[in-house]
GUDREN-545552 format. One record per residue (C-alpha): residue number from 1; x, y, z; residue in one letter. Coordinates in steps of 0.2 Angstrom, whole numbers, m for minus. Last residue first. Example, Ala and Ser with C-alpha at 12.3 -4.5 7.8 and 13.67 -1.06 7.14 Angstrom:
2
+-----+-------+-------+-------+----+
:   i :    px :    py :    pz : aa :
+-----+-------+-------+-------+----+
:   2 :    68 :    m5 :    36 :  s :
:   1 :    62 :   m22 :    39 :  a :
+-----+-------+-------+-------+----+
END
This chain:
442
+-----+-------+-------+-------+----+
:   i :    px :    py :    pz : aa :
+-----+-------+-------+-------+----+
: 442 :    85 :    84 :   184 :  l :
: 441 :    98 :    90 :   171 :  d :
: 440 :   105 :   107 :   176 :  r :
: 439 :   107 :   121 :   163 :  h :
: 438 :   110 :   134 :   177 :  t :
: 437 :   107 :   149 :   165 :  f :
: 436 :   116 :   164 :   170 :  a :
: 435 :   107 :   181 :   174 :  k :
: 434 :   111 :   195 :   163 :  a :
: 433 :   117 :   212 :   171 :  n :
: 432 :   127 :   218 :   156 :  a :
: 431 :   113 :   213 :   143 :  g :
: 430 :   103 :   197 :   141 :  a :
: 429 :    96 :   184 :   153 :  y :
: 428 :    83 :   195 :   161 :  d :
: 427 :    77 :   200 :   144 :  a :
: 426 :    72 :   182 :   141 :  v :
: 425 :    57 :   183 :   152 :  i :
: 424 :    52 :   171 :   167 :  h :
: 423 :    35 :   174 :   175 :  g :
: 422 :    35 :   157 :   183 :  n :
: 421 :    41 :   145 :   171 :  g :
: 420 :    36 :   129 :   162 :  v :
: 419 :    44 :   124 :   145 :  l :
: 418 :    37 :   109 :   135 :  r :
: 417 :    48 :   104 :   120 :  y :
: 416 :    39 :    92 :   108 :  k :
: 415 :    43 :    75 :   101 :  y :
: 414 :    40 :    64 :    86 :  t :
: 413 :    32 :    48 :    85 :  v :
: 412 :    28 :    36 :    70 :  l :
: 411 :    46 :    29 :    68 :  g :
: 410 :    47 :    22 :    85 :  e :
: 409 :    31 :    12 :    83 :  l :
: 408 :    37 :     2 :    68 :  g :
: 407 :    47 :     7 :    52 :  v :
: 406 :    58 :    m7 :    44 :  p :
: 405 :    74 :     2 :    38 :  g :
: 404 :    77 :    20 :    42 :  r :
: 403 :    67 :    33 :    53 :  p :
: 402 :    78 :    42 :    52 :  p :
: 401 :    87 :    53 :    40 :  m :
: 400 :    96 :    43 :    26 :  k :
: 399 :    80 :    37 :    18 :  n :
: 398 :    78 :    19 :    13 :  t :
: 397 :    62 :    17 :    23 :  s :
: 396 :    53 :     1 :    25 :  i :
: 395 :    34 :     1 :    28 :  g :
: 394 :    21 :     3 :    41 :  v :
: 393 :    28 :   m11 :    51 :  e :
: 392 :    23 :   m25 :    63 :  a :
: 391 :    26 :   m30 :    81 :  g :
: 390 :    42 :   m21 :    81 :  f :
: 389 :    51 :   m37 :    86 :  g :
: 388 :    64 :   m36 :    71 :  y :
: 387 :    55 :   m51 :    63 :  r :
: 386 :    38 :   m41 :    63 :  f :
: 385 :    47 :   m25 :    57 :  g :
: 384 :    55 :   m34 :    42 :  d :
: 383 :    72 :   m36 :    35 :  a :
: 382 :    75 :   m54 :    40 :  f :
: 381 :    72 :   m58 :    21 :  r :
: 380 :    90 :   m53 :    18 :  t :
: 379 :    96 :   m70 :    24 :  s :
: 378 :   110 :   m72 :    37 :  c :
: 377 :   129 :   m73 :    37 :  n :
: 376 :   132 :   m55 :    40 :  h :
: 375 :   119 :   m42 :    37 :  y :
: 374 :   118 :   m23 :    32 :  v :
: 373 :   101 :   m15 :    33 :  g :
: 372 :    96 :     3 :    29 :  a :
: 371 :   110 :     3 :    17 :  a :
: 370 :   127 :    11 :    14 :  d :
: 369 :   140 :    m2 :    13 :  v :
: 368 :   156 :     3 :    21 :  d :
: 367 :   154 :    m2 :    39 :  s :
: 366 :   144 :   m19 :    36 :  t :
: 365 :   157 :   m24 :    23 :  f :
: 364 :   172 :   m19 :    33 :  i :
: 363 :   166 :   m28 :    48 :  d :
: 362 :   162 :   m44 :    37 :  a :
: 361 :   180 :   m43 :    30 :  i :
: 360 :   187 :   m42 :    48 :  a :
: 359 :   175 :   m56 :    54 :  q :
: 358 :   182 :   m69 :    41 :  d :
: 357 :   169 :   m83 :    39 :  e :
: 356 :   160 :   m75 :    25 :  t :
: 355 :   142 :   m72 :    18 :  v :
: 354 :   138 :   m54 :    15 :  i :
: 353 :   121 :   m46 :    15 :  a :
: 352 :   113 :   m30 :     9 :  e :
: 351 :    96 :   m22 :    13 :  t :
: 350 :    88 :    m6 :     7 :  h :
: 349 :   100 :     7 :     1 :  k :
: 348 :    94 :     5 :   m17 :  s :
: 347 :   110 :    m4 :   m24 :  g :
: 346 :   117 :    m2 :   m42 :  y :
: 345 :   132 :     9 :   m39 :  h :
: 344 :   135 :     7 :   m21 :  t :
: 343 :   132 :   m12 :   m22 :  i :
: 342 :   144 :   m13 :   m37 :  h :
: 341 :   157 :    m4 :   m27 :  a :
: 340 :   155 :   m15 :   m12 :  i :
: 339 :   158 :   m30 :   m22 :  a :
: 338 :   173 :   m23 :   m30 :  a :
: 337 :   180 :   m18 :   m13 :  e :
: 336 :   178 :   m36 :    m7 :  l :
: 335 :   188 :   m41 :   m22 :  t :
: 334 :   188 :   m52 :   m38 :  d :
: 333 :   170 :   m50 :   m43 :  v :
: 332 :   159 :   m63 :   m51 :  i :
: 331 :   141 :   m57 :   m56 :  k :
: 330 :   125 :   m67 :   m54 :  i :
: 329 :   107 :   m60 :   m59 :  s :
: 328 :    92 :   m69 :   m51 :  l :
: 327 :    74 :   m72 :   m57 :  i :
: 326 :    60 :   m80 :   m47 :  l :
: 325 :    50 :   m64 :   m45 :  d :
: 324 :    51 :   m47 :   m37 :  c :
: 323 :    62 :   m42 :   m52 :  y :
: 322 :    70 :   m26 :   m45 :  e :
: 321 :    82 :   m22 :   m59 :  t :
: 320 :    98 :   m12 :   m57 :  s :
: 319 :   110 :   m26 :   m62 :  w :
: 318 :    98 :   m33 :   m75 :  d :
: 317 :    99 :   m17 :   m85 :  a :
: 316 :   118 :   m20 :   m90 :  e :
: 315 :   112 :   m37 :   m97 :  t :
: 314 :   114 :   m54 :   m89 :  a :
: 313 :   118 :   m69 :  m101 :  a :
: 312 :   108 :   m85 :   m99 :  q :
: 311 :   114 :  m100 :   m89 :  i :
: 310 :   126 :  m114 :   m91 :  d :
: 309 :   138 :  m113 :   m76 :  i :
: 308 :   157 :  m110 :   m75 :  i :
: 307 :   160 :   m99 :   m91 :  a :
: 306 :   143 :   m92 :   m88 :  r :
: 305 :   149 :   m84 :   m72 :  t :
: 304 :   163 :   m76 :   m81 :  r :
: 303 :   152 :   m69 :   m95 :  d :
: 302 :   140 :   m61 :   m82 :  c :
: 301 :   125 :   m71 :   m77 :  g :
: 300 :   106 :   m74 :   m77 :  l :
: 299 :    97 :   m87 :   m67 :  l :
: 298 :    79 :   m92 :   m68 :  k :
: 297 :    74 :   m98 :   m51 :  v :
: 296 :    62 :  m113 :   m51 :  g :
: 295 :    66 :  m119 :   m33 :  k :
: 294 :    76 :  m133 :   m40 :  t :
: 293 :    85 :  m120 :   m51 :  q :
: 292 :    91 :  m112 :   m35 :  l :
: 291 :    98 :  m127 :   m27 :  a :
: 290 :   107 :  m134 :   m43 :  a :
: 289 :   113 :  m116 :   m48 :  q :
: 288 :   120 :  m113 :   m30 :  a :
: 287 :   130 :  m130 :   m30 :  l :
: 286 :   137 :  m126 :   m47 :  p :
: 285 :   141 :  m108 :   m42 :  l :
: 284 :   150 :  m112 :   m25 :  f :
: 283 :   165 :  m122 :   m30 :  k :
: 282 :   170 :  m113 :   m47 :  s :
: 281 :   165 :   m96 :   m39 :  a :
: 280 :   176 :   m97 :   m23 :  i :
: 279 :   191 :   m87 :   m28 :  a :
: 278 :   181 :   m76 :   m40 :  g :
: 277 :   171 :   m69 :   m26 :  h :
: 276 :   152 :   m70 :   m29 :  v :
: 275 :   139 :   m57 :   m31 :  l :
: 274 :   121 :   m62 :   m31 :  l :
: 273 :   109 :   m49 :   m38 :  t :
: 272 :    90 :   m48 :   m35 :  e :
: 271 :    89 :   m52 :   m17 :  i :
: 270 :    73 :   m53 :    m8 :  a :
: 269 :    70 :   m38 :     4 :  n :
: 268 :    56 :   m30 :    m7 :  c :
: 267 :    46 :   m45 :    m6 :  a :
: 266 :    39 :   m54 :   m22 :  a :
: 265 :    52 :   m67 :   m20 :  p :
: 264 :    46 :   m74 :    m4 :  y :
: 263 :    57 :   m88 :     3 :  q :
: 262 :    65 :   m89 :   m15 :  t :
: 261 :    79 :   m76 :   m16 :  k :
: 260 :    85 :   m74 :     2 :  s :
: 259 :    81 :   m92 :     6 :  d :
: 258 :    91 :   m99 :    m8 :  v :
: 257 :   106 :   m87 :    m6 :  a :
: 256 :   106 :   m91 :    13 :  i :
: 255 :   106 :  m110 :    10 :  v :
: 254 :   120 :  m109 :    m3 :  v :
: 253 :   131 :   m98 :     7 :  a :
: 252 :   130 :  m110 :    22 :  k :
: 251 :   136 :  m124 :    12 :  t :
: 250 :   149 :  m114 :     4 :  v :
: 249 :   156 :  m107 :    20 :  d :
: 248 :   163 :   m90 :    14 :  a :
: 247 :   181 :   m85 :    13 :  l :
: 246 :   180 :   m80 :    m5 :  g :
: 245 :   165 :   m69 :     0 :  d :
: 244 :   148 :   m73 :    m6 :  v :
: 243 :   139 :   m56 :    m8 :  y :
: 242 :   120 :   m55 :    m7 :  l :
: 241 :   112 :   m40 :   m15 :  h :
: 240 :    96 :   m31 :   m13 :  c :
: 239 :    87 :   m20 :   m26 :  v :
: 238 :    72 :   m14 :   m17 :  g :
: 237 :    67 :     2 :   m25 :  d :
: 236 :    55 :    17 :   m22 :  a :
: 235 :    57 :    17 :    m3 :  h :
: 234 :    47 :    24 :    11 :  g :
: 233 :    42 :    40 :    20 :  l :
: 232 :    34 :    55 :    11 :  v :
: 231 :    33 :    73 :    19 :  p :
: 230 :    17 :    81 :    13 :  i :
: 229 :    20 :    93 :    m2 :  h :
: 228 :    13 :    80 :   m14 :  t :
: 227 :    14 :    74 :   m32 :  n :
: 226 :    32 :    69 :   m35 :  d :
: 225 :    34 :    58 :   m20 :  q :
: 224 :    17 :    49 :   m24 :  i :
: 223 :    22 :    46 :   m42 :  y :
: 222 :    39 :    40 :   m36 :  r :
: 221 :    31 :    27 :   m25 :  v :
: 220 :    20 :    21 :   m39 :  f :
: 219 :    34 :    19 :   m52 :  q :
: 218 :    45 :     9 :   m40 :  n :
: 217 :    30 :    m2 :   m36 :  s :
: 216 :    21 :    m2 :   m20 :  g :
: 215 :    20 :     5 :    m2 :  r :
: 214 :    18 :    24 :     0 :  p :
: 213 :    19 :    32 :    17 :  i :
: 212 :    12 :    50 :    18 :  i :
: 211 :    15 :    60 :    33 :  l :
: 210 :     6 :    75 :    42 :  d :
: 209 :   m11 :    75 :    35 :  i :
: 208 :   m23 :    89 :    38 :  l :
: 207 :   m14 :   105 :    32 :  k :
: 206 :    m5 :    95 :    19 :  d :
: 205 :   m21 :    89 :    11 :  m :
: 204 :   m15 :    89 :    m7 :  q :
: 203 :   m10 :    71 :    m7 :  l :
: 202 :   m27 :    68 :     0 :  i :
: 201 :   m36 :    73 :   m15 :  a :
: 200 :   m26 :    62 :   m27 :  l :
: 199 :   m29 :    47 :   m17 :  t :
: 198 :   m48 :    51 :   m15 :  e :
: 197 :   m49 :    52 :   m34 :  a :
: 196 :   m41 :    35 :   m36 :  r :
: 195 :   m55 :    27 :   m26 :  t :
: 194 :   m55 :    16 :   m10 :  t :
: 193 :   m53 :    26 :     6 :  l :
: 192 :   m52 :    17 :    23 :  l :
: 191 :   m52 :    28 :    38 :  q :
: 190 :   m44 :    24 :    55 :  v :
: 189 :   m46 :    35 :    70 :  v :
: 188 :   m64 :    37 :    67 :  h :
: 187 :   m68 :    21 :    77 :  p :
: 186 :   m64 :    31 :    93 :  s :
: 185 :   m52 :    22 :   105 :  v :
: 184 :   m58 :    22 :   123 :  g :
: 183 :   m76 :    24 :   128 :  q :
: 182 :   m76 :     6 :   135 :  n :
: 181 :   m92 :    m2 :   129 :  e :
: 180 :   m97 :     9 :   115 :  t :
: 179 :   m79 :    11 :   110 :  y :
: 178 :   m76 :    m8 :   110 :  s :
: 177 :   m92 :   m11 :    99 :  q :
: 176 :   m87 :     3 :    87 :  e :
: 175 :   m69 :    m3 :    86 :  l :
: 174 :   m74 :   m21 :    83 :  a :
: 173 :   m86 :   m17 :    69 :  e :
: 172 :   m74 :    m5 :    61 :  q :
: 171 :   m60 :   m19 :    61 :  m :
: 170 :   m72 :   m31 :    53 :  v :
: 169 :   m77 :   m18 :    40 :  a :
: 168 :   m59 :   m13 :    37 :  a :
: 167 :   m54 :   m32 :    34 :  i :
: 166 :   m69 :   m34 :    22 :  a :
: 165 :   m66 :   m18 :    13 :  e :
: 164 :   m47 :   m21 :    11 :  c :
: 163 :   m50 :   m39 :     4 :  s :
: 162 :   m63 :   m33 :    m9 :  n :
: 161 :   m53 :   m18 :   m14 :  v :
: 160 :   m37 :   m27 :   m17 :  a :
: 159 :   m34 :   m25 :   m36 :  e :
: 158 :   m41 :    m7 :   m34 :  s :
: 157 :   m26 :    m3 :   m23 :  g :
: 156 :   m27 :     1 :    m4 :  g :
: 155 :   m30 :    19 :     3 :  k :
: 154 :   m28 :    20 :    22 :  l :
: 153 :   m30 :    36 :    32 :  i :
: 152 :   m23 :    33 :    50 :  v :
: 151 :   m25 :    44 :    65 :  g :
: 150 :   m10 :    43 :    77 :  n :
: 149 :    m8 :    38 :    95 :  g :
: 148 :     7 :    26 :    93 :  s :
: 147 :    m4 :    11 :    98 :  k :
: 146 :   m18 :    16 :    86 :  i :
: 145 :    m7 :    19 :    72 :  g :
: 144 :     3 :     3 :    74 :  l :
: 143 :   m12 :    m7 :    74 :  a :
: 142 :   m20 :     2 :    59 :  a :
: 141 :    m4 :     0 :    50 :  i :
: 140 :    m2 :   m19 :    52 :  q :
: 139 :   m21 :   m22 :    50 :  t :
: 138 :   m22 :   m14 :    33 :  v :
: 137 :    m5 :   m19 :    27 :  a :
: 136 :   m12 :   m37 :    26 :  d :
: 135 :   m22 :   m31 :    11 :  p :
: 134 :    m5 :   m30 :     1 :  r :
: 133 :   m10 :   m26 :   m17 :  a :
: 132 :    m4 :    m8 :   m19 :  e :
: 131 :    m2 :     4 :    m4 :  f :
: 130 :    m6 :    22 :     1 :  i :
: 129 :    m4 :    26 :    19 :  v :
: 128 :    m9 :    43 :    25 :  g :
: 127 :    m4 :    47 :    43 :  i :
: 126 :   m13 :    59 :    54 :  v :
: 125 :    m5 :    67 :    70 :  g :
: 124 :    14 :    63 :    72 :  l :
: 123 :    11 :    56 :    89 :  p :
: 122 :    21 :    63 :   105 :  c :
: 121 :    37 :    60 :   114 :  s :
: 120 :    41 :    73 :   127 :  l :
: 119 :    56 :    85 :   129 :  r :
: 118 :    55 :    94 :   145 :  e :
: 117 :    62 :   111 :   151 :  l :
: 116 :    60 :   118 :   168 :  i :
: 115 :    61 :   137 :   173 :  l :
: 114 :    59 :   138 :   192 :  g :
: 113 :    77 :   141 :   196 :  a :
: 112 :    86 :   141 :   179 :  d :
: 111 :    86 :   131 :   163 :  l :
: 110 :    82 :   115 :   174 :  e :
: 109 :    82 :   100 :   163 :  r :
: 108 :    71 :    85 :   160 :  h :
: 107 :    75 :    78 :   142 :  i :
: 106 :    68 :    62 :   134 :  q :
: 105 :    52 :    61 :   144 :  r :
: 104 :    42 :    47 :   135 :  d :
: 103 :    24 :    53 :   133 :  g :
: 102 :    19 :    41 :   119 :  i :
: 101 :    30 :    26 :   114 :  p :
: 100 :    18 :    13 :   123 :  d :
:  99 :    29 :    m2 :   126 :  a :
:  98 :    25 :   m17 :   115 :  l :
:  97 :    14 :   m31 :   120 :  r :
:  96 :    m1 :   m24 :   111 :  i :
:  95 :     9 :   m22 :    95 :  v :
:  94 :    13 :   m41 :    96 :  d :
:  93 :    m6 :   m44 :    97 :  r :
:  92 :    m9 :   m35 :    81 :  v :
:  91 :     6 :   m44 :    72 :  g :
:  90 :    m1 :   m61 :    78 :  a :
:  89 :   m18 :   m57 :    70 :  i :
:  88 :    m9 :   m53 :    53 :  m :
:  87 :     2 :   m68 :    55 :  s :
:  86 :   m14 :   m79 :    57 :  q :
:  85 :   m21 :   m71 :    41 :  l :
:  84 :    m5 :   m76 :    32 :  k :
:  83 :    m6 :   m94 :    38 :  n :
:  82 :   m25 :   m95 :    34 :  a :
:  81 :   m22 :   m88 :    16 :  d :
:  80 :   m20 :   m71 :     9 :  l :
:  79 :   m15 :   m67 :    m9 :  k :
:  78 :   m12 :   m49 :   m14 :  l :
:  77 :     7 :   m49 :   m12 :  r :
:  76 :     9 :   m65 :   m23 :  a :
:  75 :    m3 :   m57 :   m35 :  i :
:  74 :     8 :   m42 :   m37 :  l :
:  73 :    23 :   m53 :   m39 :  a :
:  72 :    14 :   m63 :   m52 :  n :
:  71 :    11 :   m48 :   m63 :  p :
:  70 :    m8 :   m45 :   m67 :  l :
:  69 :   m15 :   m56 :   m80 :  q :
:  68 :   m33 :   m48 :   m78 :  a :
:  67 :   m40 :   m66 :   m75 :  a :
:  66 :   m27 :   m68 :   m62 :  i :
:  65 :   m31 :   m52 :   m53 :  a :
:  64 :   m49 :   m56 :   m54 :  a :
:  63 :   m47 :   m72 :   m46 :  t :
:  62 :   m35 :   m65 :   m33 :  v :
:  61 :   m48 :   m51 :   m28 :  d :
:  60 :   m62 :   m63 :   m27 :  k :
:  59 :   m52 :   m75 :   m16 :  q :
:  58 :   m48 :   m60 :    m4 :  n :
:  57 :   m67 :   m58 :    m1 :  a :
:  56 :   m68 :   m76 :     4 :  t :
:  55 :   m53 :   m75 :    14 :  l :
:  54 :   m60 :   m61 :    24 :  i :
:  53 :   m77 :   m68 :    27 :  r :
:  52 :   m69 :   m85 :    32 :  d :
:  51 :   m57 :   m77 :    45 :  a :
:  50 :   m71 :   m67 :    53 :  n :
:  49 :   m70 :   m74 :    71 :  k :
:  48 :   m51 :   m72 :    71 :  e :
:  47 :   m51 :   m55 :    64 :  l :
:  46 :   m64 :   m50 :    77 :  a :
:  45 :   m53 :   m56 :    91 :  v :
:  44 :   m38 :   m47 :    85 :  a :
:  43 :   m48 :   m31 :    83 :  i :
:  42 :   m55 :   m32 :   100 :  a :
:  41 :   m37 :   m35 :   106 :  e :
:  40 :   m32 :   m19 :    98 :  l :
:  39 :   m46 :    m9 :   106 :  a :
:  38 :   m41 :   m15 :   123 :  i :
:  37 :   m23 :   m11 :   120 :  n :
:  36 :   m27 :     7 :   116 :  k :
:  35 :   m37 :     9 :   132 :  s :
:  34 :   m23 :     1 :   142 :  a :
:  33 :   m10 :    12 :   135 :  s :
:  32 :   m19 :    27 :   142 :  p :
:  31 :   m28 :    39 :   130 :  l :
:  30 :   m22 :    57 :   127 :  k :
:  29 :   m15 :    54 :   109 :  a :
:  28 :   m32 :    46 :   105 :  l :
:  27 :   m41 :    62 :   108 :  a :
:  26 :   m31 :    72 :    96 :  i :
:  25 :   m32 :    57 :    84 :  a :
:  24 :   m51 :    58 :    84 :  a :
:  23 :   m50 :    76 :    79 :  t :
:  22 :   m38 :    72 :    65 :  r :
:  21 :   m49 :    57 :    59 :  t :
:  20 :   m64 :    69 :    59 :  s :
:  19 :   m54 :    81 :    48 :  q :
:  18 :   m51 :    67 :    36 :  i :
:  17 :   m69 :    64 :    34 :  t :
:  16 :   m74 :    82 :    33 :  e :
:  15 :   m61 :    84 :    19 :  t :
:  14 :   m69 :    69 :    10 :  l :
:  13 :   m86 :    77 :    12 :  n :
:  12 :   m89 :    86 :    m4 :  g :
:  11 :   m78 :    74 :   m15 :  s :
:  10 :   m90 :    60 :   m10 :  g :
:   9 :   m86 :    46 :     1 :  l :
:   8 :   m94 :    30 :    m7 :  n :
:   7 :   m78 :    20 :    m5 :  g :
:   6 :   m85 :     5 :     4 :  s :
:   5 :   m78 :     9 :    20 :  v :
:   4 :   m90 :    24 :    23 :  n :
:   3 :   m94 :    20 :    41 :  t :
:   2 :   m78 :    28 :    45 :  s :
:   1 :   m67 :    20 :    57 :  m :
+-----+-------+-------+-------+----+
END
């Protein structure tokens, strides 16, 4: 990692810094899995030993954010505590346990005698990750980058600068010591930038950076998408729904709704709209209201909902709003098809869930709803790389083309075709006397 973790990179040497990461990434791609795992364990140990240092720095950011009256959702994402720090460390060690995705031979084929084709997995190169608030993203992304053989450029938001610098410094010290002792992962494979000018600059570095991953608000992600020619992976919106079908288990539905909304309301996989079948609404809604309001959730509803429970009216804008807060809109629908139509119109293709005891209905929902995650009888909060067993994630993608959903190691690799011959030329396979390809899988 660069020694310039405090954001004192001048415009004159920023390109050199990114180039050093690209050079280090080329070397990283050739390292055996054991070398990468040694470096990751060194990072995990260093995070454990420096927990107080990191939490003290984070408290400075949280105090400043509260004083500046930043949104509650942002402060929730910004705040670290002992449990969150332990999850960060566990995420690094989970990545160690994952299989190395580099060098996997996906195709091994004889095109003709002595002419052998292979398709091999390889790193993307250098990934730029620009994120708001979330200081825990520093370790997640760095760990996945190292294991997948990619260089990583990290740019955190100004509201998290103390936290990010502290975490980056701890990681840097660990990587430098590990590199000195083992000559494995270069500390230059991960760089931390801290200024807005650097963000704008790297968006133009399409010759040096292979992928940009933005993590933050709708406005933030769309700005990144609109201001770079580098491919962008991510999602701008997290408008998730839970549909309680007419054949749902009411008790189960209430528990799932509460978890999906309140377990961590600032997350992009928390539900923003609750759809309820009319046949079950009068039984379900009073129970859901009591449970949700106990957790401090402000409820908004359509006219039919408000005829059953006493809550404020929802507006048209509410159906497409990502609150990232303890606010939930409720709408009654009369059919599965109406629920799917609502999700299709207002959803963001992130994560959608149904509660029902009818498997045929669940199958239609999970087949017809177009989203990265479609769930049956469980909370939308499971949409997470760590919970999927990916170790961690660099973000969640709502793109139709892969990678889609929580993006872990498999989303950070591509492949190349390697062809080995012995003087073979295409002219021998053309014309009247053309040779035939064998196309034999080996």
